[in-house]
C-alpha positions in Angstrom: 23.2 -7.8 -65.5 23.3 -8.4 -69.0 20.4 -10.1 -70.0 22.5 -13.3 -71.2 23.7 -12.9 -67.1 20.2 -12.6 -65.9 19.1 -15.9 -68.5 22.0 -17.6 -66.3 21.0 -17.0 -62.9 17.6 -17.3 -63.3 18.2 -20.7 -65.1 20.9 -21.8 -62.2 18.2 -20.5 -60.0 15.4 -22.9 -61.1 18.1 -26.1 -61.3 19.2 -24.8 -57.6 15.9 -24.9 -56.4 14.8 -28.2 -58.2 17.7 -29.8 -56.3 16.8 -28.6 -52.9 13.2 -29.7 -53.4 14.6 -33.3 -54.7 16.8 -33.2 -51.8 14.3 -32.5 -49.4 11.7 -35.1 -50.7 14.4 -37.7 -51.0 15.1 -37.4 -47.2 11.4 -37.4 -46.2 10.5 -40.5 -48.3 14.1 -42.4 -47.3 13.2 -41.6 -43.2 9.4 -42.6 -43.6 10.4 -45.8 -45.1 13.0 -46.8 -42.5 10.8 -45.8 -39.8 7.6 -47.4 -41.2 9.7 -50.7 -42.6 13.0 -51.2 -41.7 13.4 -49.8 -38.1 11.9 -52.8 -36.2 13.8 -55.5 -38.6 16.8 -53.7 -38.0 16.9 -53.6 -34.6 15.9 -57.0 -34.1 18.8 -58.3 -36.5 20.9 -56.3 -34.8 19.7 -57.7 -31.0 20.7 -61.1 -32.6 24.4 -60.0 -32.8 25.8 -61.0 -29.6 28.5 -58.1 -28.9 25.9 -55.4 -29.9 23.5 -56.4 -27.2 24.2 -53.1 -24.9 21.3 -50.4 -25.6 24.0 -47.9 -26.4 26.0 -49.8 -28.8 23.2 -50.9 -30.7 21.9 -47.4 -30.8 24.8 -46.4 -32.6 25.1 -49.1 -34.9 21.8 -48.5 -35.7 22.3 -44.7 -36.3 25.4 -45.6 -38.5 23.5 -48.2 -40.8 20.5 -45.5 -41.1 22.7 -42.5 -41.7 25.1 -44.4 -44.0 22.3 -45.7 -46.1 20.9 -42.4 -46.7 24.7 -41.3 -47.9 24.6 -43.6 -50.1 20.9 -43.2 -51.4 21.5 -39.4 -51.8 25.0 -39.9 -53.4 24.0 -39.3 -57.1 21.7 -36.2 -56.3 24.7 -34.8 -54.2 27.2 -35.2 -56.5 24.9 -33.7 -59.3 23.9 -30.6 -57.3 27.3 -30.5 -55.7 29.6 -31.1 -58.3 28.0 -31.2 -61.7 25.7 -28.0 -61.2 28.3 -26.0 -60.2 30.7 -26.9 -63.1 28.1 -26.6 -65.6 27.7 -23.0 -64.6 31.5 -22.3 -63.7 31.0 -21.9 -59.9 33.3 -24.6 -58.8 36.9 -24.7 -58.8 37.0 -28.1 -57.3 38.2 -31.2 -59.2 36.0 -34.5 -58.6 39.0 -35.9 -56.1 38.8 -32.4 -54.6 34.9 -32.6 -54.2 34.9 -36.2 -53.2 37.3 -35.6 -50.4 35.5 -32.8 -49.0 32.2 -34.5 -49.3 33.7 -37.7 -47.4 35.2 -35.1 -44.7 31.3 -33.3 -44.4 29.8 -36.4 -44.1 32.2 -38.1 -41.7 32.0 -34.9 -39.4 27.9 -35.5 -39.5 28.3 -38.8 -38.2 30.7 -38.1 -35.3 28.4 -35.3 -34.5 25.2 -37.2 -34.9 26.5 -40.2 -32.9 27.4 -38.1 -29.7 24.0 -36.1 -30.2 21.9 -39.5 -30.3 23.7 -40.6 -27.8 23.0 -37.7 -25.5 19.5 -37.6 -26.8 18.6 -41.1 -25.9 20.9 -40.9 -22.2 18.4 -37.8 -21.4 15.3 -39.7 -22.5 16.0 -42.8 -20.5 17.2 -40.6 -17.6 14.8 -37.9 -17.6 11.8 -39.4 -18.8 8.6 -37.7 -19.3 10.7 -34.5 -19.1 13.4 -35.3 -21.9 12.1 -32.8 -24.1 12.7 -30.1 -22.2 16.1 -31.4 -21.0 16.9 -31.9 -24.5 15.8 -28.6 -25.5 18.2 -27.0 -22.9 21.4 -29.3 -24.0 20.4 -28.0 -27.5 21.1 -24.7 -26.4 24.4 -25.7 -24.8 25.7 -27.2 -27.9 24.6 -24.6 -30.1 26.6 -22.3 -28.0 29.6 -24.7 -28.4 29.5 -25.2 -32.0 29.3 -21.5 -32.5 32.6 -20.9 -30.5 34.3 -24.2 -32.2 33.2 -23.8 -35.9 35.6 -20.7 -36.8 38.7 -22.2 -35.2 38.3 -26.2 -35.5 35.4 -27.0 -37.9 36.2 -24.2 -40.8 39.9 -24.7 -41.2 39.0 -28.5 -41.8 37.6 -27.1 -45.6 39.1 -23.9 -46.0 43.1 -22.7 -45.5 42.6 -19.7 -43.2 45.1 -17.0 -42.4 45.6 -13.7 -40.4 45.1 -11.0 -43.1 47.9 -8.9 -44.3 46.2 -5.8 -45.2 47.0 -3.0 -42.6 44.5 -0.5 -44.6 41.7 -3.0 -44.5 42.4 -4.0 -41.0 41.9 -0.3 -40.3 38.8 0.3 -41.5 37.3 -2.7 -39.9 38.5 -1.8 -36.7 36.9 2.1 -37.3 33.7 0.3 -38.1 33.7 -1.9 -34.9 34.4 1.4 -32.7 31.5 1.8 -30.2 29.7 -1.1 -31.3 30.9 -3.2 -28.4 32.2 -5.7 -30.8 35.3 -7.4 -29.9 37.2 -9.1 -32.6 40.1 -11.6 -32.3 41.5 -10.7 -35.5 40.6 -10.3 -39.6 41.2 -13.6 -41.3 41.5 -14.2 -45.3 39.7 -17.6 -46.1 40.6 -19.4 -49.1 37.2 -19.6 -50.7 38.9 -19.9 -54.1 40.0 -23.8 -53.2 36.5 -24.5 -53.7 34.1 -22.0 -55.6 34.5 -18.6 -57.6 31.5 -17.5 -55.4 32.2 -14.5 -52.8 31.4 -14.3 -49.3 32.4 -12.6 -45.8 31.0 -13.7 -42.4 31.4 -12.9 -38.8 32.2 -16.0 -36.8 32.6 -17.4 -33.8 31.0 -16.3 -30.3 33.3 -14.7 -27.3 36.9 -14.9 -27.9 36.5 -16.9 -30.7 34.9 -14.2 -32.6 36.3 -13.3 -35.8 36.0 -11.4 -39.3 36.4 -14.0 -42.4 36.7 -12.4 -45.7 36.8 -15.1 -48.7 39.7 -14.6 -51.0 37.5 -14.2 -53.9 36.0 -11.2 -51.9 39.3 -9.7 -51.2 40.5 -10.0 -54.8 37.6 -8.7 -56.4 36.2 -6.1 -54.5 37.4 -2.7 -53.8 38.0 -1.3 -49.9 34.9 0.6 -50.3 32.8 -2.3 -50.9 34.6 -4.7 -48.5 33.9 -2.3 -45.9 30.2 -1.9 -46.6 29.6 -5.8 -46.8 31.6 -5.9 -43.2 29.4 -2.8 -41.6 26.6 -5.3 -42.9 28.2 -8.1 -40.7 28.5 -5.8 -37.7 24.9 -5.3 -37.7 24.0 -8.4 -36.8 26.2 -7.9 -33.5 24.8 -4.4 -33.0 21.2 -6.0 -33.3 22.3 -8.9 -31.2 20.8 -11.2 -33.8 22.9 -14.0 -32.9 22.1 -14.0 -29.6 18.0 -13.9 -30.3 18.8 -16.8 -32.9 20.2 -18.8 -30.3 17.4 -18.2 -27.7 14.9 -18.7 -30.6 16.8 -22.0 -31.2 15.9 -22.9 -27.6 12.0 -22.4 -28.2 12.0 -23.9 -31.3 13.9 -27.3 -29.8 11.6 -27.4 -26.9 8.6 -27.3 -29.4 10.0 -29.5 -31.5 11.0 -32.4 -28.9 7.7 -31.9 -27.4 6.0 -32.7 -30.5 8.3 -35.6 -31.0 7.2 -37.0 -27.4 3.7 -36.8 -28.2 4.1 -38.7 -31.5 6.6 -41.1 -29.7 3.9 -41.9 -27.4 1.4 -43.0 -30.0 4.3 -44.9 -31.8 5.3 -47.5 -29.0 2.2 -47.6 -26.9 -0.6 -46.0 -29.1 -1.2 -43.5 -26.5 -2.0 -45.2 -23.6 0.2 -43.2 -21.3 2.1 -46.3 -20.4 5.3 -45.7 -22.3 8.3 -46.8 -20.4 11.3 -43.9 -20.9 13.6 -45.8 -19.1 13.2 -48.9 -22.0 12.4 -46.7 -24.6 13.4 -49.3 -27.9 16.5 -48.3 -30.2 13.9 -48.5 -33.4 12.3 -45.2 -32.1 15.2 -43.5 -33.4 14.4 -43.2 -37.5 11.1 -42.0 -35.6 12.9 -39.3 -34.2 14.8 -38.5 -37.0 11.6 -38.6 -39.5 9.5 -36.0 -36.8 12.2 -33.6 -36.3 13.0 -33.8 -40.1 9.5 -33.1 -40.9 9.3 -30.1 -37.7 12.1 -28.4 -39.8 10.7 -28.3 -42.6 7.4 -26.7 -41.4 9.8 -24.3 -39.6 11.6 -23.4 -42.4 9.2 -20.5 -43.8 9.0 -18.9 -40.5 13.2 -18.9 -39.6 13.7 -17.8 -43.1 11.3 -14.9 -42.5 12.7 -13.8 -39.4 16.2 -14.1 -41.2 15.3 -11.8 -44.0 14.0 -9.1 -41.3 17.4 -9.4 -40.0 19.2 -9.2 -43.2 17.1 -6.0 -44.3 18.2 -4.6 -40.5 21.9 -5.0 -41.4 21.9 -3.8 -45.0 20.2 -0.5 -43.5 22.7 -0.3 -41.0 25.3 -0.5 -43.3 24.1 2.2 -45.4 23.8 4.3 -42.3 27.0 3.6 -40.9 29.1 4.0 -44.1 27.2 6.2 -46.1 28.5 4.3 -49.1 25.4 3.9 -51.2 27.4 3.4 -54.7 29.6 0.9 -53.1 26.9 -0.8 -51.5 24.8 -0.9 -54.8 28.2 -2.2 -56.9 29.1 -4.6 -53.8 25.6 -6.3 -54.5 25.7 -6.1 -58.2 29.0 -7.9 -58.3 27.9 -10.6 -55.7 25.0 -11.2 -57.8 27.0 -11.8 -61.1 29.9 -13.7 -59.2 27.5 -16.1 -57.3 24.9 -16.1 -60.3 22.1 -15.2 -57.9 18.5 -14.8 -59.6 18.0 -10.9 -58.7 14.0 -10.9 -58.1 13.1 -14.8 -58.0 9.3 -16.1 -57.5 8.2 -14.6 -54.3 7.0 -17.7 -52.9 10.2 -19.3 -53.9 11.5 -16.4 -51.5 8.9 -16.9 -48.7 9.2 -20.7 -48.4 12.9 -21.0 -49.3 15.2 -18.0 -49.1 17.0 -16.6 -46.1 18.1 -13.1 -47.6 16.2 -10.7 -49.3 16.6 -10.9 -53.1 19.2 -8.6 -54.6 16.7 -6.7 -56.5 15.0 -6.1 -53.4 18.4 -4.9 -51.4 19.0 -2.7 -54.3 15.6 -0.7 -54.5 16.1 -0.2 -50.8 19.4 1.5 -51.1 17.6 4.1 -53.0 14.5 4.4 -50.8 
């Protein structure tokens, strides 16, 4: 990076971090305010509406109100961080209308999935009683697997145009890299990231029969075949070291811990911890409390998850270098990624520890020289 590019990347990184912190703080303050001040009055008001007397119907209504208000409260920050900031640093290719349409689709999908998960969670609480936290962890595991399978074929196409890659040479390189790894790939696809951003990315997405290689068109158009080969070798590393399987299993443990803590705190909130909680009649107003408790738990868990993720990424970097032997292509690929994505190559150590799921670019380049 030139001194000007480095200064711009650091400035962008500071603003992006500030937006991320503001978003987390806003989420917690909002959910705390709703749980403490509004949950019971909202539930009482909904009970007064005759056609909302059913527990499940009233629960859905409460969830939609709480989440809808959250969307409204956080919209100014969302449009600044997602649209204005990205345009300020020339990273977004979206018009305002295009950004709003994607924003609406993301929230509609979140509301749809969230409604299904909340109904499922409360059904488990109402039926399995004191063991709901364990049943919910198992259900979360199954949902994670299902979404992992559906993401590349149903979810991602809602936001990006995805088509089979017409590049025999590159497809052959990718096929050679996959040989001997036990990795079965449904195909190599071109994903139109340029509809949204100038940033480059690649991923190995899906599980089982839906597993496929997705290469951003920004990557295909701006990187050499050697650089793409190294990047894909990194993605294969995740399969070789079984990172996806490990992360799903870790998610099972994390969710069990989070739901167990939630159960203990719910007892305090509903009956003061006296042990007389009637799970079969758990009131709907506890929903914001559940959302708040799980959000706080996720916040404290994030540094641990990021630590594990950074370790996995380092493993895959070393694997890519060993598998391809293309040290020069590795260095140039990450230098291009830093320039395109305006990544600060050397952010503050505590920023990395608390918030980064990938090692800094400077560390990854230094590793190539070892």
